[in-house]
C-alpha positions in Angstrom: 70.3 33.6 121.3 72.3 36.7 121.5 72.7 39.9 119.5 75.3 42.7 119.5 75.8 46.1 117.9 78.4 46.8 115.3 81.6 48.3 116.8 83.9 50.9 115.3 87.2 49.6 114.2 90.5 51.5 114.2 91.8 52.0 110.7 95.4 51.5 111.7 95.1 48.5 113.9 92.4 46.3 115.3 92.9 45.3 118.9 90.9 42.4 120.2 90.4 42.9 123.9 89.3 39.4 124.4 89.3 37.5 127.6 90.4 34.1 126.5 88.2 31.2 127.4 86.6 28.3 126.1 86.1 24.8 127.1 86.0 23.9 123.8 84.1 25.3 121.5 85.8 24.8 119.9 83.8 27.1 121.4 81.9 29.3 122.3 79.9 32.0 122.2 78.3 34.5 122.8 76.3 35.3 126.0 78.0 33.5 128.9 75.6 32.3 127.6 73.3 34.6 129.2 70.4 32.3 129.8 66.9 32.1 128.6 65.8 35.2 130.6 68.3 37.5 129.0 67.2 39.0 125.7 68.9 42.4 125.5 68.1 45.3 123.3 71.8 45.6 122.3 74.6 43.0 122.3 74.5 39.5 121.1 71.2 37.8 122.0 70.5 34.2 122.9 67.6 33.0 120.9 65.5 31.8 123.8 62.4 33.6 125.0 61.6 34.4 128.5 58.3 35.2 130.2 57.0 35.4 133.8 53.7 33.9 132.7 52.8 30.4 131.5 52.3 30.7 127.7 52.0 27.6 125.5 53.6 27.7 122.2 51.5 28.7 119.2 51.4 25.9 116.6 50.2 26.3 113.1 47.0 24.6 112.2 47.5 21.2 110.5 46.6 21.1 106.8 46.5 18.2 104.3 50.1 17.6 103.3 51.0 17.2 99.6 54.4 16.6 98.1 56.6 19.5 98.8 57.8 21.5 95.8 60.7 23.4 97.5 63.8 22.4 99.4 62.6 23.9 102.6 59.3 22.1 102.2 61.0 18.8 101.5 63.2 19.1 104.6 60.2 20.1 106.7 58.2 17.1 105.6 61.1 14.7 106.2 62.3 15.9 109.6 60.3 18.8 110.7 58.5 16.7 113.4 61.9 16.0 115.0 62.0 19.6 116.2 60.5 20.3 119.6 59.6 23.2 121.9 61.7 23.3 125.1 59.9 24.9 128.1 62.2 25.7 131.1 60.8 26.9 134.4 62.7 28.5 137.2 61.2 29.3 140.6 62.6 32.1 142.7 60.4 31.3 145.7 57.8 34.0 144.9 56.8 33.3 141.3 57.9 31.1 138.4 59.7 32.3 135.3 59.3 30.5 132.1 61.7 30.5 129.2 61.3 28.8 125.9 63.5 27.6 123.1 63.8 24.8 120.6 65.4 21.4 120.4 65.8 18.5 118.0 65.4 14.7 118.5 68.7 13.0 117.7 68.2 9.5 119.0 65.3 7.0 119.2 66.0 6.6 123.0 64.5 10.0 123.5 67.7 12.1 123.3 67.1 15.7 122.4 69.8 18.4 121.8 69.1 22.0 122.7 71.1 25.1 123.8 72.6 25.2 127.3 71.3 28.8 127.9 67.7 27.6 127.2 67.7 25.3 130.3 70.2 27.2 132.5 69.0 27.5 136.0 65.7 25.7 135.3 64.1 23.7 138.0 61.9 21.8 135.5 62.2 21.3 131.8 59.4 20.1 129.5 59.4 19.2 125.9 56.4 19.7 123.5 56.4 17.6 120.4 54.8 18.3 117.0 52.0 16.0 118.0 51.1 18.4 120.8 52.1 15.9 123.5 54.2 17.4 126.3 56.6 15.5 128.5 59.0 16.2 131.3 62.6 16.0 130.2 65.8 15.3 132.2 68.9 17.4 131.6 71.5 14.7 131.2 74.5 16.9 130.5 75.6 20.5 129.7 78.4 21.9 127.7 78.4 25.6 128.5 81.5 26.3 126.4 79.6 25.3 123.2 76.1 26.3 124.5 74.8 22.7 124.2 72.6 20.6 126.5 71.3 17.1 126.1 67.8 16.2 127.3 66.0 12.9 127.5 62.4 12.0 127.7 61.0 8.5 128.6 59.6 7.8 125.1 59.0 9.4 121.8 55.4 9.9 120.6 54.4 7.8 117.6 55.4 9.5 114.3 58.3 11.5 115.7 61.4 11.0 113.6 65.0 11.2 114.5 67.0 13.9 112.8 70.3 12.7 111.5 73.5 14.6 112.4 75.4 15.6 109.3 79.1 16.3 108.7 79.5 20.0 109.3 83.1 19.8 108.0 81.6 19.5 104.5 79.5 22.7 104.8 80.5 25.4 102.3 79.7 29.0 102.0 76.6 29.4 99.8 75.0 26.1 100.8 71.2 26.3 101.3 70.2 25.8 105.0 66.8 25.6 106.7 66.1 26.6 110.3 63.2 25.1 112.1 62.2 26.2 115.6 59.8 28.3 117.7 60.7 32.0 117.3 58.6 34.1 119.6 56.7 31.0 120.6 55.6 30.2 117.0 56.2 26.4 116.9 57.3 24.7 113.8 58.4 27.9 112.0 60.5 27.2 108.9 63.0 29.8 107.5 65.6 29.4 104.7 68.9 31.0 103.9 72.4 30.2 103.0 75.7 29.6 104.9 77.3 33.0 105.1 80.6 31.9 106.6 82.1 28.8 108.2 84.6 28.6 111.1 83.5 32.0 112.2 84.8 33.5 115.4 82.6 35.9 117.3 83.2 37.9 120.4 80.0 39.5 121.8 80.5 42.6 123.9 81.4 41.7 127.5 81.6 38.0 126.8 84.1 35.4 125.8 85.2 34.6 122.3 83.4 31.9 120.4 85.1 30.1 117.6 84.3 27.6 114.9 80.7 28.8 114.3 78.6 28.5 111.2 77.2 31.9 110.2 73.9 32.0 108.3 71.4 34.6 107.0 68.5 32.2 107.6 66.1 34.2 109.9 66.8 33.2 113.5 65.0 34.9 116.3 64.4 34.7 120.1 62.9 31.2 120.6 65.0 29.5 117.9 67.8 28.8 120.4 68.7 25.1 120.5 66.8 24.4 117.3 68.4 22.7 114.3 70.0 24.2 111.2 69.4 21.6 108.4 71.2 21.2 105.1 69.2 20.5 101.9 69.4 16.8 102.6 67.6 17.1 105.9 70.7 16.6 108.0 71.4 18.7 111.1 74.6 20.7 110.4 74.2 23.1 113.3 72.4 24.1 116.5 71.2 27.7 116.7 72.9 29.6 119.5 72.8 33.3 118.9 72.2 36.2 116.6 74.0 39.5 116.0 71.6 42.3 115.9 71.1 45.9 117.1 67.4 45.0 117.8 65.6 42.1 119.5 65.2 40.2 116.2 66.9 39.0 113.1 68.9 41.2 110.7 70.5 38.4 108.8 73.4 37.4 111.0 72.9 34.2 113.0 75.3 31.6 114.4 75.1 27.9 114.9 77.3 25.4 116.7 78.5 22.9 114.1 77.0 19.4 114.2 80.5 17.8 114.5 81.0 19.6 117.8 77.7 18.1 118.9 78.8 14.7 117.9 82.1 15.1 119.7 80.6 16.0 123.0 77.4 13.9 122.8 78.9 10.8 124.5 80.2 12.9 127.4 76.8 14.7 127.8 75.0 11.3 127.8 77.2 10.3 130.7 76.2 13.4 132.7 79.2 15.7 131.9 79.0 19.3 133.0 81.5 20.9 130.7 82.8 24.3 131.6 84.7 26.9 129.6 88.4 27.0 130.4 89.7 30.5 131.3 93.2 31.9 130.9 92.4 35.5 131.9 94.2 37.8 129.5 93.2 40.3 126.8 95.5 40.6 123.9 96.0 41.4 120.2 97.6 39.7 117.3 101.3 40.3 116.8 102.0 41.5 113.2 105.1 42.1 111.2 105.3 45.8 111.8 105.1 45.5 115.5 107.6 42.6 115.5 110.0 44.8 113.6 109.5 47.7 115.8 110.4 45.8 118.9 113.1 43.6 117.3 111.3 40.3 117.6 112.4 37.3 115.6 108.8 36.1 115.0 105.8 38.0 113.5 103.0 35.7 114.6 101.6 35.4 118.2 99.6 37.2 120.8 100.7 40.4 122.5 99.4 40.3 126.1 97.6 43.6 126.7 96.0 43.0 130.1 96.2 40.3 132.8 93.0 39.9 134.9 93.9 40.1 138.6 93.5 36.7 140.3 93.2 34.9 137.0 95.2 31.8 136.0 97.4 34.0 133.9 98.1 36.3 136.8 99.0 33.4 139.1 101.4 32.1 136.5 103.1 35.5 136.3 102.2 36.6 132.8 103.1 40.2 132.1 101.0 42.7 130.1 102.4 45.4 127.7 102.6 49.0 128.8 100.0 51.1 127.0 100.2 54.9 126.4 97.1 56.3 124.8 96.3 53.9 122.0 99.8 52.7 121.5 102.0 50.0 122.9 104.9 51.8 124.7 106.7 48.6 125.7 106.0 44.9 125.4 105.3 42.5 128.3 104.9 38.9 127.3 104.2 37.8 123.7 102.7 34.3 123.5 104.2 32.5 120.5 103.4 28.9 121.3 101.1 26.7 123.3 102.3 23.2 124.3 105.1 23.6 121.8 102.9 24.4 118.8 103.2 28.0 117.3 100.3 30.3 118.0 99.0 32.2 115.0 97.0 34.8 116.8 94.2 35.5 119.3 91.6 33.4 117.7 94.0 30.4 117.4 95.0 30.8 121.0 91.3 30.9 122.1 90.4 27.8 120.1 93.4 25.9 121.5 92.6 26.9 125.0 89.1 25.7 124.1 90.3 22.2 123.6 91.0 22.0 127.4 88.9 21.9 130.6 89.3 23.9 133.8 92.1 22.3 135.8 94.2 21.4 132.8 97.8 22.7 132.8 99.2 24.1 129.6 102.7 25.4 128.6 102.9 28.8 127.1 106.1 29.8 125.2 106.5 33.6 125.6 109.0 36.2 124.5 109.9 38.3 127.5 112.6 41.0 127.4 113.8 39.5 124.1 114.2 36.0 125.5 112.0 32.9 125.1 110.6 31.4 128.3 108.1 28.6 129.2 105.3 29.5 131.5 103.1 26.8 133.0 99.5 27.8 133.5 96.7 25.8 135.2 93.5 26.9 133.5 90.5 28.0 135.5 86.8 28.2 135.0 85.3 31.1 133.2 83.9 33.6 135.8 80.1 33.6 136.2 78.5 36.7 134.7 76.4 38.8 136.9 
């Protein structure tokens, strides 16, 4: 997972210098995602752990199980054994690096959902079940835009249940949620919280905008990545992807990819899809009524193009940025007011809509340039690899 420090916001105006991407995320997120080996001290942090040594996950000692008296206990007893440890190894020719995260069994055929950054670059992936059995897993498909990966093992051990995927569209702020995973290698760790926000957009420093996320205060830490976020009925309503924190640990702000996003891409991942974030290549800020009036525009919703990345799809299509003096817009370039004929509400809306596409798709942007509406066709690219 990822974490990021709080940024200062301008009182008069908030500019969102966001490089638009997404391959849908409706997504997201946050890290590129940076991969299991990147757990930074500042910035959004993927919740996978990384180590250059071989360390097996620490599992709590089994005790006689009685009927649970709490919601978290009931969920754990019902579906806790569907949660697995995911161990990814990458060899650089000199030594092996090992990263660990979590995952959840979603199909009796041995299908397991985890986070894409947990298995990114791995030469081998293993899964350890609640029974202690460890199996080699195949990576069937990856959705980098939503930080999702689908694994498969040959068979499920006896007694391992399948966790049902719930309807994340019904999730409401204040709902009780339970996270189960392997933070810091501590397998089967259960934490509880509430849904803090739904349809949350988040733009970690130096990375692409993620949209449509579930925000929770349930403690999520490095090693939780790819693990499930359950509702009180024991249904998976999200997959843990990142945290926002100034430290390498939880401070009550975690994010999960909604289960409906998982259900939407699951058939593609099962067929081997390698889904990439689409990239437009601009930074921008929301158009507001005051700016529209100042420049004599006949609309007050859209995206003011602030910067166009050289060599990007936007640059090749000829999009024009505004001229900036100090912290103010001296003159407008292009203002994006519609995508494929549908009005654009702002930066987050544009990012989410771009996110419905794949690299290579062509979209039509309606822009206001020099007071006139024009249509600009853009062939979207792939999000640049982070160094």
